[in-house]
C-alpha positions, 0 to 999 in steps of 0.5 A: 411668965405669961399674962393670960389676960393679954387680948388680941388686936383685930384689924379695925374692919370687922369681918362684917363690914367688910362684906358690906363694903365689897357689896357696895363695891361690886353694886357701883361696879354694877351700876357704871358696867349698866350706864356704860352700856346704857349709852351703848348703841345695839348693832342690829345682830344685837337687836336680832339675837334679843328678838329671836330669844324672846319668840323662842321662850314664848314658842316654848312656853305656847308649846304645853297650851297651843301648839299651832301658837307656837308652831307660828313663833317658832317659824317666824324665830326662825326666819329671825335666825337666817337674817342672823346668820346672812349679817353674820357671813355679810360681816365676816367676809 
C-alpha cells in the first residue's frame, strides 16, 4: 500500500537562495573585471574612440536645439575620426 503522507525531500538550497548565490557570484565577477580594467592603461586609439563617441553624442543632442554648435561638434568628431583611421593604418602596417 502506498503512503499518501510522504513528502518529497528537496535539495537544501531553495530556488531563491540559488538565484541570490548566482547574483552574488556575477557581481563579484563584474567587480574583478572592473578592477582589472582599472589598472589597464588605455591605448591612444581607445581614448580617441571614447572622445569620438562623446562628440557624436553631443552633436546629436545639439542638433535638436542649436544646429551651428552641432555642426562644430560634428567637425571635431570627424577630425578625431581621421586621427583614429591614421593610427589604425599605421599600427596595422
